[in-house]
TORLOSE-795369 format. One record per atom (N, C-alpha, C, O): x, y, z; atom name; residue number from 1; residue in one letter. Coordinates in Angstrom, 3 decimals, decimal comma. Example, Ala and Ser with C-alpha at 12.3 -4.5 7.8 and 13.67 -1.06 7.14 Angstrom:
! residues 2
ATOM_u_v_w_atom_n_res
ATOM_13,190_-5,690_7,800_N_1_A .
ATOM_12,300_-4,500_7,800_CA_1_A .
ATOM_13,200_-3,300_7,800_C_1_A .
ATOM_14,236_-3,319_8,465_O_1_A .
ATOM_12,850_-2,250_7,080_N_2_S .
ATOM_13,670_-1,060_7,140_CA_2_S .
ATOM_12,900_0,030_7,870_C_2_S .
ATOM_13,409_1,138_8,039_O_2_S .
! end
This chain:
! residues 72
ATOM_u_v_w_atom_n_res
ATOM_-4,369_-7,962_-2,003_N_1_M .
ATOM_-4,918_-7,951_-0,671_CA_1_M .
ATOM_-6,264_-7,222_-0,639_C_1_M .
ATOM_-6,429_-6,183_-1,279_O_1_M .
ATOM_-7,230_-7,777_0,115_N_2_K .
ATOM_-8,462_-7,027_0,352_CA_2_K .
ATOM_-8,296_-5,933_1,262_C_2_K .
ATOM_-7,469_-5,978_2,173_O_2_K .
ATOM_-9,120_-4,853_1,035_N_3_I .
ATOM_-8,991_-3,650_1,749_CA_3_I .
ATOM_-9,353_-3,907_3,265_C_3_I .
ATOM_-8,792_-3,278_4,162_O_3_I .
ATOM_-10,340_-4,884_3,510_N_4_K .
ATOM_-10,686_-5,081_4,858_CA_4_K .
ATOM_-9,543_-5,812_5,732_C_4_K .
ATOM_-9,496_-5,731_6,960_O_4_K .
ATOM_-8,680_-6,497_4,985_N_5_D .
ATOM_-7,511_-7,093_5,570_CA_5_D .
ATOM_-6,503_-5,999_5,878_C_5_D .
ATOM_-5,804_-6,089_6,887_O_5_D .
ATOM_-6,406_-5,001_5,073_N_6_L .
ATOM_-5,399_-3,971_5,335_CA_6_L .
ATOM_-5,974_-3,075_6,442_C_6_L .
ATOM_-5,182_-2,568_7,236_O_6_L .
ATOM_-7,282_-2,844_6,553_N_7_R .
ATOM_-7,839_-1,936_7,604_CA_7_R .
ATOM_-7,475_-2,479_9,020_C_7_R .
ATOM_-7,386_-1,721_9,986_O_7_R .
ATOM_-7,285_-3,710_9,097_N_8_I .
ATOM_-7,036_-4,455_10,406_CA_8_I .
ATOM_-5,596_-4,035_10,927_C_8_I .
ATOM_-5,361_-3,963_12,133_O_8_I .
ATOM_-4,725_-3,785_10,035_N_9_L .
ATOM_-3,345_-3,567_10,345_CA_9_L .
ATOM_-3,129_-2,136_10,967_C_9_L .
ATOM_-3,897_-1,216_10,684_O_9_L .
ATOM_-2,083_-1,976_11,807_N_10_S .
ATOM_-1,796_-0,699_12,317_CA_10_S .
ATOM_-1,135_0,180_11,232_C_10_S .
ATOM_-0,803_-0,325_10,160_O_10_S .
ATOM_-0,940_1,500_11,501_N_11_S .
ATOM_-0,357_2,293_10,570_CA_11_S .
ATOM_1,084_1,954_10,304_C_11_S .
ATOM_1,520_2,071_9,159_O_11_S .
ATOM_1,882_1,526_11,330_N_12_E .
ATOM_3,208_1,108_11,181_CA_12_E .
ATOM_3,310_-0,198_10,290_C_12_E .
ATOM_4,203_-0,365_9,458_O_12_E .
ATOM_2,372_-1,041_10,535_N_13_E .
ATOM_2,347_-2,288_9,636_CA_13_E .
ATOM_2,058_-1,928_8,222_C_13_E .
ATOM_2,623_-2,501_7,290_O_13_E .
ATOM_1,135_-0,932_8,047_N_14_L .
ATOM_0,793_-0,511_6,655_CA_14_L .
ATOM_1,997_0,077_5,911_C_14_L .
ATOM_2,213_-0,193_4,730_O_14_L .
ATOM_2,762_0,877_6,630_N_15_I .
ATOM_3,993_1,483_6,089_CA_15_I .
ATOM_4,981_0,326_5,717_C_15_I .
ATOM_5,581_0,380_4,644_O_15_I .
ATOM_5,155_-0,685_6,554_N_16_Q .
ATOM_6,062_-1,761_6,205_CA_16_Q .
ATOM_5,577_-2,467_4,972_C_16_Q .
ATOM_6,374_-2,814_4,100_O_16_Q .
ATOM_4,263_-2,691_4,879_N_17_K .
ATOM_3,695_-3,406_3,703_CA_17_K .
ATOM_4,001_-2,546_2,523_C_17_K .
ATOM_4,481_-3,076_1,521_O_17_K .
ATOM_3,767_-1,275_2,556_N_18_E .
ATOM_4,018_-0,408_1,455_CA_18_E .
ATOM_5,505_-0,442_0,982_C_18_E .
ATOM_5,783_-0,446_-0,217_O_18_E .
ATOM_6,385_-0,464_1,899_N_19_K .
ATOM_7,818_-0,524_1,513_CA_19_K .
ATOM_8,155_-1,942_0,840_C_19_K .
ATOM_8,994_-2,067_-0,052_O_19_K .
ATOM_7,416_-2,973_1,365_N_20_S .
ATOM_7,697_-4,303_0,922_CA_20_S .
ATOM_7,129_-4,437_-0,610_C_20_S .
ATOM_7,752_-5,060_-1,470_O_20_S .
ATOM_5,920_-3,806_-0,847_N_21_F .
ATOM_5,305_-3,761_-2,153_CA_21_F .
ATOM_6,138_-3,030_-3,094_C_21_F .
ATOM_6,298_-3,476_-4,230_O_21_F .
ATOM_6,736_-1,834_-2,681_N_22_K .
ATOM_7,618_-1,087_-3,566_CA_22_K .
ATOM_8,870_-1,868_-3,909_C_22_K .
ATOM_9,349_-1,817_-5,042_O_22_K .
ATOM_9,381_-2,562_-2,973_N_23_K .
ATOM_10,583_-3,432_-3,301_CA_23_K .
ATOM_10,227_-4,426_-4,247_C_23_K .
ATOM_10,999_-4,684_-5,171_O_23_K .
ATOM_9,058_-5,058_-4,110_N_24_D .
ATOM_8,594_-6,067_-5,061_CA_24_D .
ATOM_8,464_-5,543_-6,437_C_24_D .
ATOM_8,844_-6,198_-7,408_O_24_D .
ATOM_7,887_-4,274_-6,543_N_25_I .
ATOM_7,813_-3,632_-7,876_CA_25_I .
ATOM_9,172_-3,382_-8,407_C_25_I .
ATOM_9,369_-3,619_-9,598_O_25_I .
ATOM_10,143_-2,929_-7,660_N_26_F .
ATOM_11,616_-2,723_-8,078_CA_26_F .
ATOM_12,136_-4,067_-8,603_C_26_F .
ATOM_12,763_-4,091_-9,662_O_26_F .
ATOM_11,902_-5,180_-7,908_N_27_D .
ATOM_12,411_-6,468_-8,309_CA_27_D .
ATOM_11,786_-6,876_-9,632_C_27_D .
ATOM_12,469_-7,424_-10,496_O_27_D .
ATOM_10,515_-6,620_-9,798_N_28_L .
ATOM_9,713_-7,026_-10,943_CA_28_L .
ATOM_10,220_-6,159_-12,128_C_28_L .
ATOM_10,334_-6,680_-13,237_O_28_L .
ATOM_10,524_-4,875_-11,932_N_29_N .
ATOM_11,022_-4,075_-13,045_CA_29_N .
ATOM_12,399_-4,584_-13,468_C_29_N .
ATOM_12,722_-4,560_-14,655_O_29_N .
ATOM_13,228_-5,052_-12,502_N_30_Y .
ATOM_14,499_-5,592_-12,956_CA_30_Y .
ATOM_14,358_-6,855_-13,745_C_30_Y .
ATOM_15,101_-7,086_-14,698_O_30_Y .
ATOM_13,312_-7,763_-13,320_N_31_Q .
ATOM_12,993_-8,970_-14,113_CA_31_Q .
ATOM_12,555_-8,537_-15,499_C_31_Q .
ATOM_12,981_-9,138_-16,485_O_31_Q .
ATOM_11,683_-7,472_-15,612_N_32_R .
ATOM_11,145_-6,997_-16,869_CA_32_R .
ATOM_12,316_-6,562_-17,799_C_32_R .
ATOM_12,286_-6,875_-18,990_O_32_R .
ATOM_13,373_-5,826_-17,259_N_33_K .
ATOM_14,488_-5,506_-18,058_CA_33_K .
ATOM_15,271_-6,720_-18,631_C_33_K .
ATOM_15,816_-6,744_-19,735_O_33_K .
ATOM_15,245_-7,751_-17,691_N_34_M .
ATOM_15,928_-8,937_-18,172_CA_34_M .
ATOM_15,118_-9,843_-19,055_C_34_M .
ATOM_15,623_-10,789_-19,660_O_34_M .
ATOM_13,850_-9,526_-19,110_N_35_G .
ATOM_12,931_-10,322_-19,964_CA_35_G .
ATOM_12,319_-11,613_-19,447_C_35_G .
ATOM_11,914_-12,477_-20,225_O_35_G .
ATOM_12,255_-11,739_-18,104_N_36_V .
ATOM_11,845_-12,966_-17,508_CA_36_V .
ATOM_10,696_-12,763_-16,561_C_36_V .
ATOM_10,641_-13,474_-15,557_O_36_V .
ATOM_9,758_-11,841_-16,794_N_37_V .
ATOM_8,635_-11,589_-15,889_CA_37_V .
ATOM_7,660_-12,672_-16,017_C_37_V .
ATOM_7,177_-12,888_-17,128_O_37_V .
ATOM_7,310_-13,389_-14,991_N_38_E .
ATOM_6,358_-14,588_-15,116_CA_38_E .
ATOM_4,931_-14,020_-15,088_C_38_E .
ATOM_4,121_-14,511_-15,875_O_38_E .
ATOM_4,541_-13,040_-14,265_N_39_K .
ATOM_3,275_-12,629_-14,066_CA_39_K .
ATOM_3,257_-11,060_-14,269_C_39_K .
ATOM_3,460_-10,345_-13,288_O_39_K .
ATOM_3,036_-10,538_-15,430_N_40_P .
ATOM_2,967_-9,175_-15,726_CA_40_P .
ATOM_1,889_-8,479_-14,977_C_40_P .
ATOM_2,034_-7,306_-14,631_O_40_P .
ATOM_0,783_-9,176_-14,706_N_41_A .
ATOM_-0,364_-8,562_-14,023_CA_41_A .
ATOM_-0,082_-8,282_-12,552_C_41_A .
ATOM_-0,852_-7,594_-11,882_O_41_A .
ATOM_1,031_-8,822_-12,057_N_42_H .
ATOM_1,371_-8,642_-10,685_CA_42_H .
ATOM_1,765_-7,135_-10,500_C_42_H .
ATOM_1,589_-6,616_-9,399_O_42_H .
ATOM_2,274_-6,442_-11,504_N_43_F .
ATOM_2,555_-5,058_-11,403_CA_43_F .
ATOM_1,338_-4,233_-11,007_C_43_F .
ATOM_1,375_-3,388_-10,113_O_43_F .
ATOM_0,260_-4,527_-11,723_N_44_R .
ATOM_-0,980_-3,820_-11,381_CA_44_R .
ATOM_-1,490_-4,128_-10,019_C_44_R .
ATOM_-1,929_-3,206_-9,331_O_44_R .
ATOM_-1,469_-5,292_-9,593_N_45_E .
ATOM_-1,847_-5,769_-8,233_CA_45_E .
ATOM_-1,086_-5,036_-7,201_C_45_E .
ATOM_-1,661_-4,469_-6,272_O_45_E .
ATOM_0,247_-5,037_-7,352_N_46_L .
ATOM_1,077_-4,273_-6,309_CA_46_L .
ATOM_0,779_-2,733_-6,258_C_46_L .
ATOM_0,694_-2,108_-5,201_O_46_L .
ATOM_0,634_-2,204_-7,461_N_47_K .
ATOM_0,343_-0,784_-7,473_CA_47_K .
ATOM_-1,057_-0,467_-6,929_C_47_K .
ATOM_-1,251_0,608_-6,362_O_47_K .
ATOM_-1,989_-1,324_-7,075_N_48_R .
ATOM_-3,286_-1,103_-6,439_CA_48_R .
ATOM_-3,211_-1,277_-4,939_C_48_R .
ATOM_-3,813_-0,523_-4,174_O_48_R .
ATOM_-2,470_-2,274_-4,539_N_49_N .
ATOM_-2,307_-2,477_-2,975_CA_49_N .
ATOM_-1,639_-1,257_-2,357_C_49_N .
ATOM_-2,007_-0,850_-1,255_O_49_N .
ATOM_-0,664_-0,666_-3,043_N_50_I .
ATOM_0,056_0,535_-2,490_CA_50_I .
ATOM_-1,028_1,662_-2,408_C_50_I .
ATOM_-1,073_2,394_-1,419_O_50_I .
ATOM_-1,850_1,790_-3,390_N_51_A .
ATOM_-2,911_2,840_-3,432_CA_51_A .
ATOM_-3,917_2,638_-2,315_C_51_A .
ATOM_-4,401_3,573_-1,678_O_51_A .
ATOM_-4,199_1,368_-2,119_N_52_K .
ATOM_-5,199_1,020_-0,946_CA_52_K .
ATOM_-4,585_1,448_0,378_C_52_K .
ATOM_-5,262_2,010_1,238_O_52_K .
ATOM_-3,260_1,167_0,534_N_53_I .
ATOM_-2,574_1,540_1,790_CA_53_I .
ATOM_-2,534_3,044_1,984_C_53_I .
ATOM_-2,750_3,545_3,088_O_53_I .
ATOM_-2,248_3,782_0,867_N_54_F .
ATOM_-2,221_5,234_1,002_CA_54_F .
ATOM_-3,589_5,750_1,286_C_54_F .
ATOM_-3,719_6,720_2,032_O_54_F .
ATOM_-4,585_5,186_0,756_N_55_T .
ATOM_-6,017_5,612_1,031_CA_55_T .
ATOM_-6,358_5,400_2,523_C_55_T .
ATOM_-6,984_6,251_3,156_O_55_T .
ATOM_-5,944_4,280_3,048_N_56_I .
ATOM_-6,414_3,998_4,436_CA_56_I .
ATOM_-5,533_4,942_5,375_C_56_I .
ATOM_-6,057_5,484_6,348_O_56_I .
ATOM_-4,231_5,123_5,078_N_57_L .
ATOM_-3,491_6,076_5,898_CA_57_L .
ATOM_-4,033_7,478_5,888_C_57_L .
ATOM_-4,037_8,135_6,929_O_57_L .
ATOM_-4,514_7,989_4,695_N_58_K .
ATOM_-5,063_9,240_4,527_CA_58_K .
ATOM_-6,404_9,414_5,316_C_58_K .
ATOM_-6,669_10,407_5,993_O_58_K .
ATOM_-7,210_8,335_5,149_N_59_E .
ATOM_-8,492_8,299_5,932_CA_59_E .
ATOM_-8,244_8,416_7,433_C_59_E .
ATOM_-8,948_9,185_8,087_O_59_E .
ATOM_-7,290_7,702_8,012_N_60_R .
ATOM_-6,949_7,793_9,415_CA_60_R .
ATOM_-6,409_9,090_9,786_C_60_R .
ATOM_-6,734_9,599_10,859_O_60_R .
ATOM_-5,554_9,705_8,925_N_61_E .
ATOM_-5,117_11,106_9,262_CA_61_E .
ATOM_-6,224_12,102_9,272_C_61_E .
ATOM_-6,232_12,970_10,145_O_61_E .
ATOM_-7,212_12,040_8,316_N_62_L .
ATOM_-8,299_12,911_8,343_CA_62_L .
ATOM_-9,234_12,698_9,501_C_62_L .
ATOM_-9,815_13,629_10,059_O_62_L .
ATOM_-9,349_11,488_9,823_N_63_E .
ATOM_-10,230_11,157_11,072_CA_63_E .
ATOM_-9,568_11,741_12,264_C_63_E .
ATOM_-10,256_12,382_13,057_O_63_E .
ATOM_-8,321_11,584_12,462_N_64_N .
ATOM_-7,582_12,165_13,641_CA_64_N .
ATOM_-7,769_13,608_13,707_C_64_N .
ATOM_-8,075_14,160_14,764_O_64_N .
ATOM_-7,574_14,314_12,484_N_65_E .
ATOM_-7,713_15,721_12,498_CA_65_E .
ATOM_-9,188_16,172_12,897_C_65_E .
ATOM_-9,377_17,141_13,633_O_65_E .
ATOM_-10,162_15,449_12,394_N_66_R .
ATOM_-11,545_15,746_12,587_CA_66_R .
ATOM_-11,807_15,565_14,109_C_66_R .
ATOM_-12,402_16,455_14,716_O_66_R .
ATOM_-11,390_14,459_14,737_N_67_N .
ATOM_-11,627_14,219_16,183_CA_67_N .
ATOM_-10,843_15,238_16,966_C_67_N .
ATOM_-11,306_15,601_18,048_O_67_N .
ATOM_-9,741_15,722_16,549_N_68_G .
ATOM_-8,973_16,791_17,241_CA_68_G .
ATOM_-9,714_18,127_17,282_C_68_G .
ATOM_-9,712_18,819_18,300_O_68_G .
ATOM_-10,375_18,494_16,111_N_69_K .
ATOM_-11,053_19,724_16,099_CA_69_K .
ATOM_-12,385_19,692_16,891_C_69_K .
ATOM_-12,817_20,710_17,432_O_69_K .
ATOM_-13,020_18,508_16,946_N_70_E .
ATOM_-14,230_18,293_17,725_CA_70_E .
ATOM_-13,925_18,470_19,283_C_70_E .
ATOM_-14,751_18,999_20,026_O_70_E .
ATOM_-12,754_18,022_19,712_N_71_A .
ATOM_-12,438_18,003_21,064_CA_71_A .
ATOM_-12,192_19,444_21,597_C_71_A .
ATOM_-12,323_19,728_22,788_O_71_A .
ATOM_-11,831_20,329_20,645_N_72_E .
ATOM_-11,511_21,754_21,016_CA_72_E .
ATOM_-12,712_22,603_21,378_C_72_E .
ATOM_-12,561_23,782_21,696_O_72_E .
! end
């Protein structure tokens, strides 16, 4: 996914996506143990998507903290 597509989503939707991606990684790991992974590069893509989600959530958290301090 592109980062601009992820930025549109709410924080709750991002957390749901993250859980979905982690489940996909778990399933791919199971397939890897069985020896039938069709797209090994999909691991990297999922991990990068999770990292993008964490980055967006952290940016939002920092922005909220910054706005809270400015209001005081």
